[in-house]
C-alpha positions as CSV (number, residue, x, y, z in Angstrom):
1,X,0.0,0.0,0.0
2,X,1.3,3.5,-0.9
3,X,1.2,5.9,2.1
4,X,1.5,9.7,1.8
5,X,4.6,10.0,4.0
6,X,8.2,8.8,4.2
7,X,9.2,6.8,7.2
8,X,12.9,6.2,6.1
9,X,12.7,2.7,7.5
10,X,14.4,0.6,4.9
11,X,16.0,-2.6,6.3
12,X,19.3,-0.7,6.2
13,X,17.8,2.1,8.3
14,X,16.3,-0.3,10.7
15,X,19.6,-2.1,11.3
16,X,21.4,1.2,11.6
17,X,19.0,2.2,14.4
18,X,19.6,-1.1,16.2
19,X,23.3,-0.6,15.9
20,X,23.0,2.9,17.4
21,X,21.0,1.5,20.3
22,X,23.5,-1.3,20.9
23,X,26.4,1.3,20.9
24,X,24.8,3.6,23.5
25,X,27.2,5.2,25.9
26,X,25.3,4.9,29.2
27,X,25.6,7.6,31.9
28,X,27.2,6.6,35.2
29,X,24.8,5.3,37.8
30,X,23.4,7.7,40.4
31,X,22.8,6.8,44.1
32,X,19.0,7.3,43.7
33,X,15.9,5.2,43.5
34,X,14.4,4.4,40.1
35,X,12.6,7.4,38.6
36,X,13.6,9.6,41.5
37,X,15.7,11.9,39.4
38,X,14.2,11.2,36.0
39,X,14.0,8.2,33.7
40,X,14.8,4.9,35.4
41,X,18.1,3.7,34.1
42,X,17.1,0.0,34.6
43,X,13.8,0.4,32.8
44,X,15.4,2.4,29.9
45,X,18.2,-0.2,29.5
46,X,15.6,-3.0,29.5
47,X,13.6,-1.3,26.7
48,X,16.7,-0.4,24.8
49,X,17.9,-4.1,24.8
50,X,14.5,-5.1,23.4
51,X,14.6,-2.3,20.8
52,X,18.0,-3.5,19.6
53,X,17.2,-7.2,19.6
54,X,13.7,-8.5,19.6
55,X,11.3,-5.6,18.8
56,X,9.6,-6.3,15.4
57,X,9.5,-2.9,13.8
58,X,8.7,-4.4,10.5
59,X,5.4,-5.7,11.8
60,X,4.6,-2.3,13.3
61,X,5.4,-0.6,10.0
62,X,3.1,-2.9,8.1
63,X,0.2,-2.2,10.5
64,X,0.8,1.5,10.2
65,X,0.9,1.4,6.4
66,X,-2.4,-0.6,6.4
67,X,-4.3,2.2,8.1
68,X,-6.7,4.4,6.0
69,X,-4.3,7.1,5.1
70,X,-4.9,10.0,2.8
71,X,-3.1,13.3,2.0
72,X,-3.7,16.9,1.1
73,X,-1.6,19.9,0.4
74,X,-3.0,23.1,1.8
75,X,-1.2,26.4,1.0
76,X,1.9,24.5,0.3
77,X,1.8,22.5,3.5
78,X,1.6,18.7,3.0
79,X,-0.6,16.9,5.4
80,X,-1.3,13.2,6.1
81,X,-4.5,12.2,7.7
82,X,-6.5,9.1,8.6
83,X,-10.1,8.8,7.6
84,X,-12.6,6.4,9.3
85,X,-16.2,6.2,8.0
86,X,-19.2,4.6,9.7
87,X,-21.0,1.9,7.8
88,X,-24.1,4.0,8.0
89,X,-24.4,7.7,7.2
90,X,-26.3,10.2,9.3
91,X,-23.9,11.2,12.1
92,X,-21.5,14.2,12.4
93,X,-18.0,14.3,11.1
94,X,-15.4,15.1,13.8
95,X,-11.7,15.9,13.7
96,X,-9.5,14.5,16.5
97,X,-6.1,16.1,17.4
98,X,-3.5,14.5,19.6
99,X,-0.9,16.2,21.9
100,X,2.8,15.8,22.7
101,X,4.7,13.5,22.9
102,X,2.4,11.4,20.8
103,X,1.2,10.8,17.2
104,X,-1.9,10.3,15.3
105,X,-1.7,6.6,16.2
106,X,-2.8,7.4,19.7
107,X,-6.3,8.2,18.3
108,X,-6.8,5.2,16.1
109,X,-8.7,3.0,18.6
110,X,-10.9,6.0,19.6
111,X,-11.7,6.7,15.9
112,X,-12.6,3.1,15.2
113,X,-14.8,3.1,18.3
114,X,-16.6,6.3,17.4
115,X,-17.7,5.0,13.9
116,X,-18.5,1.5,15.1
117,X,-22.1,0.4,14.8
118,X,-23.8,0.5,18.2
119,X,-24.7,-2.9,19.8
120,X,-28.4,-2.1,19.2
121,X,-27.7,-1.8,15.5
122,X,-28.5,2.0,15.4
123,X,-26.7,4.7,13.6
124,X,-23.4,5.9,15.1
125,X,-23.4,9.5,16.4
126,X,-20.2,10.1,14.4
127,X,-20.3,9.5,10.6
128,X,-16.7,10.2,9.8
129,X,-13.6,10.7,11.9
130,X,-10.6,12.6,10.6
131,X,-7.3,12.3,12.4
132,X,-4.7,14.7,10.9
133,X,-1.0,14.2,11.6
134,X,0.2,17.4,13.3
135,X,2.7,19.3,11.1
136,X,6.2,18.6,12.5
137,X,5.1,15.3,14.0
138,X,5.4,11.7,12.7
139,X,3.5,11.2,9.4
140,X,3.6,15.0,8.6
141,X,7.1,15.9,9.7
142,X,7.5,19.0,7.6
143,X,6.4,22.2,9.3
144,X,5.7,25.3,7.2
145,X,8.6,27.7,7.0
146,X,6.1,30.5,7.0
147,X,3.8,30.5,10.1
148,X,0.6,28.8,9.2
149,X,-1.7,28.2,12.2
150,X,-2.6,24.6,12.5
151,X,-6.2,25.3,13.2
152,X,-6.6,27.0,9.9
153,X,-5.1,24.0,8.1
154,X,-7.6,21.8,9.9
155,X,-10.5,24.0,8.9
156,X,-9.4,24.0,5.2
157,X,-8.9,20.2,5.4
158,X,-12.4,19.7,6.8
159,X,-14.2,22.1,4.6
160,X,-12.4,22.8,1.3
161,X,-10.7,19.4,0.9
162,X,-13.3,17.1,2.5
163,X,-16.5,19.1,1.9
164,X,-17.8,19.1,5.5
165,X,-19.9,22.3,6.0
166,X,-20.4,21.5,9.7
167,X,-18.2,19.3,12.0
168,X,-17.2,18.7,15.6
169,X,-13.7,18.7,17.1
170,X,-11.9,17.0,20.0
171,X,-8.4,17.5,21.3
172,X,-6.1,17.2,24.3
173,X,-2.9,18.9,25.3
174,X,-1.6,20.8,22.2
175,X,-4.6,19.4,20.4
176,X,-6.9,21.1,22.9
177,X,-5.3,24.5,22.0
178,X,-5.7,23.8,18.3
179,X,-9.3,22.7,18.8
180,X,-10.1,25.8,20.9
181,X,-8.6,28.2,18.2
182,X,-10.5,26.3,15.5
183,X,-13.8,26.8,17.3
184,X,-13.1,30.5,18.1
185,X,-12.1,31.3,14.5
186,X,-14.9,29.3,12.8
187,X,-18.0,29.1,14.9
188,X,-20.1,29.0,11.7
189,X,-18.6,25.5,10.9
190,X,-17.7,24.0,14.3
191,X,-20.8,22.5,15.9
192,X,-19.0,21.9,19.3
193,X,-15.7,21.0,20.8
194,X,-14.7,18.3,23.3
195,X,-11.6,19.1,25.3
196,X,-9.2,17.4,27.7
197,X,-7.5,20.7,28.6
198,X,-8.6,24.4,28.6
199,X,-7.0,27.7,27.9
200,X,-6.7,30.1,30.8
201,X,-8.6,33.4,30.5
202,X,-6.4,36.1,29.0
203,X,-7.3,38.3,32.0
204,X,-9.4,38.0,35.1
205,X,-10.1,39.9,38.3
206,X,-8.2,38.2,41.2
207,X,-11.1,39.3,43.5
208,X,-13.4,36.9,41.6
209,X,-11.3,33.8,42.0
210,X,-13.1,31.2,44.0
211,X,-11.4,28.9,46.6
212,X,-11.7,26.0,44.2
213,X,-10.1,28.0,41.4
214,X,-7.3,29.2,43.8
215,X,-6.5,25.6,44.7
216,X,-6.4,24.8,41.0
217,X,-4.0,27.7,40.2
218,X,-1.8,26.6,43.1
219,X,-1.7,23.1,41.8
220,X,-0.7,24.4,38.3
221,X,2.1,26.4,39.9
222,X,3.3,23.4,41.9
223,X,3.2,21.2,38.8
224,X,5.1,23.7,36.7
225,X,7.8,23.9,39.4
226,X,8.3,20.1,39.8
227,X,7.3,18.7,36.4
228,X,7.5,21.6,33.9
229,X,11.2,21.6,33.0
230,X,10.6,19.9,29.7
231,X,8.0,22.6,28.7
232,X,10.3,25.5,29.7
233,X,13.2,23.9,27.7
234,X,11.0,23.4,24.7
235,X,9.6,26.9,24.9
236,X,12.9,28.7,25.4
237,X,15.9,26.7,24.1
238,X,14.5,23.9,22.0
239,X,17.4,23.9,19.6
240,X,19.9,23.2,22.4
241,X,18.1,20.0,23.2
242,X,17.2,19.0,19.6
243,X,20.6,17.7,18.5
244,X,21.0,15.3,21.4
245,X,17.5,13.7,20.9
246,X,17.9,13.7,17.1
247,X,21.3,11.9,17.4
248,X,20.7,9.4,20.2
249,X,17.8,7.0,19.9
250,X,18.1,6.0,23.5
251,X,18.0,9.7,24.6
252,X,14.9,10.1,22.5
253,X,13.3,7.1,24.1
254,X,14.2,8.4,27.5
255,X,12.5,11.7,26.9
256,X,9.3,10.0,25.6
257,X,9.3,7.2,28.2
258,X,9.5,9.5,31.3
259,X,6.4,11.5,30.1
260,X,4.3,8.4,29.5
261,X,5.0,7.2,33.0
262,X,4.6,10.5,34.7
263,X,1.5,11.6,32.9
264,X,-0.5,8.4,32.7
265,X,-2.7,6.6,35.2
266,X,-0.2,3.8,35.6
267,X,0.5,4.0,39.4
268,X,4.2,4.3,38.7
269,X,4.4,1.2,36.4
270,X,4.3,2.4,32.8
271,X,3.7,-1.1,31.5
272,X,0.2,-1.0,33.1
273,X,-0.9,1.4,30.4
274,X,1.6,1.0,27.6
275,X,3.1,-2.1,26.1
276,X,6.8,-2.2,25.2
277,X,5.7,-2.4,21.5
278,X,3.5,0.8,21.8
279,X,6.4,2.8,23.3
280,X,9.0,1.5,20.9
281,X,6.8,2.1,17.9
282,X,6.3,5.7,19.0
283,X,10.0,6.2,19.6
284,X,10.8,4.5,16.2
285,X,8.4,6.8,14.4
286,X,10.0,9.9,15.9
287,X,13.4,8.5,15.0
288,X,12.7,7.4,11.4
289,X,10.9,10.7,10.6
290,X,13.5,12.8,12.5
291,X,10.7,14.8,13.9
292,X,11.4,15.3,17.6
293,X,12.9,18.7,17.0
294,X,10.1,19.9,14.8
295,X,7.6,18.6,17.4
296,X,9.0,21.2,19.8
297,X,8.1,24.1,17.5
298,X,4.5,24.6,18.8
299,X,6.0,25.2,22.3
300,X,8.4,27.8,21.1
301,X,5.9,29.4,18.7
302,X,3.4,29.8,21.5
303,X,6.0,31.2,23.9
304,X,7.2,33.7,21.4
305,X,3.7,35.0,20.5
306,X,3.5,33.4,17.0
307,X,0.5,31.4,18.0
308,X,-2.6,33.3,18.9
309,X,-4.1,33.1,22.4
310,X,-7.6,31.8,22.9
311,X,-9.9,34.7,23.9
312,X,-13.5,33.3,24.0
313,X,-15.0,30.1,22.6
314,X,-18.7,30.5,22.2
315,X,-19.6,27.2,20.5
316,X,-20.9,24.5,22.9
317,X,-18.0,23.0,24.8
318,X,-17.5,19.8,26.7
319,X,-14.6,19.3,29.1
320,X,-13.5,15.9,30.3
321,X,-11.1,15.9,33.3
322,X,-9.0,12.7,33.8
323,X,-7.5,12.2,37.3
324,X,-3.9,11.5,36.2
325,X,-3.8,14.3,33.5
326,X,-1.5,17.3,34.0
327,X,-4.1,19.7,35.3
328,X,-7.7,19.5,36.6
329,X,-9.5,22.8,35.9
330,X,-12.7,23.3,37.7
331,X,-15.8,23.9,35.7
332,X,-16.0,27.6,36.8
333,X,-12.4,28.2,35.5
334,X,-13.3,26.6,32.1
335,X,-16.4,28.8,31.9
336,X,-14.3,31.9,32.0
337,X,-13.1,31.1,28.5
338,X,-15.6,28.6,27.1
339,X,-19.4,28.1,26.7
340,X,-19.3,24.9,28.8
341,X,-22.4,22.7,28.4
342,X,-20.9,19.5,29.7
343,X,-18.3,18.9,32.3
344,X,-17.2,15.3,33.2
345,X,-14.8,14.1,35.9
346,X,-13.6,10.7,34.9
347,X,-12.9,7.9,37.3
348,X,-9.6,6.9,35.9
349,X,-7.2,7.7,33.1
350,X,-4.5,10.3,32.3
351,X,-2.9,12.5,29.7
352,X,-3.1,9.9,26.9
353,X,-6.8,9.2,27.5
354,X,-7.6,8.1,24.0
355,X,-5.2,5.1,24.5
356,X,-5.6,4.6,28.2
357,X,-9.4,4.8,28.4
358,X,-10.8,4.6,24.9
359,X,-14.3,3.5,25.9
360,X,-14.7,6.2,28.6
361,X,-13.6,8.9,26.3
362,X,-15.7,7.7,23.3
363,X,-18.8,7.5,25.5
364,X,-18.3,11.0,26.7
365,X,-17.8,12.4,23.2
366,X,-20.9,10.6,22.0
367,X,-23.0,11.9,24.9
368,X,-21.9,15.4,24.2
369,X,-22.6,15.1,20.4
370,X,-26.1,13.7,21.1
371,X,-26.8,16.8,23.3
372,X,-26.1,19.0,20.3
373,X,-28.6,17.3,18.0
């Protein structure tokens, strides 16, 4: 099957990756417990050994190529995207957007679930799911040299390219920001948005902050101080970090692995939520497409003011808060920026909810979309 992207994963490239992993120069041991000061050396070494000798990338590559890929070029920007259609027409189209450090693959199970025929044989709420690959991420590794806001690419894809006059949107993390800007810019087309994170109000009166909101803001400050180093680095000095992660596959794996453990509802054991194959497939994708550096650009572009801030989203908005996600905004905080019509506190799950809790997330999206009918 011909796919609209280049993975650079020929047998020679795969063997070169394995050799690089085998030849890793490991850092000296520290007198700390596993994960206390960052990625666990023992867990990283175990995964690296499997990556070099045992992990079947070829099988992963075949599965990826077999997905329903398509492509478009919008204002000179090449995009790859997945399209899943329900067997029966009648529902809404929806565009799903992942966050970092992830890829469009995180959303495949969610997309399939949303277009599946319900057990009662009825018509799915969602007719078509579009999962674009973020520019600069695996599958669309090229980012525009001239600033082109991703939400505008998404709108052009959904309307001009695919012919959807009205559609819904979902996103988490970076994808939540893109989805929010999409709804703010195009309320005539976006029926509603479902979010796993919310934009802070551009300004607010401190006197109006509730006790619940103050606790939330304190939690955000605490998280930023203890967990936000990656974000600060990627916002301020991404090109200092990029050569190391672009040259060392184990360094790249370490950067990705630590976030999947820290941000998921895994109880400290990353294997509870992510198989070795899932993590190594993701790291391999970033490696073969050489896209870890370009995946940092949204952070830098936001911090330097190239990306517009969300002001007010008036379209109906649903917010789903997962307990192990990075932040847990109260409904009143979300309502400062959004027209919140649904607010769900989930019983389990984390930052990678589409993978961790596919059914919970799909059911919440469906309930929201039904309410818009």
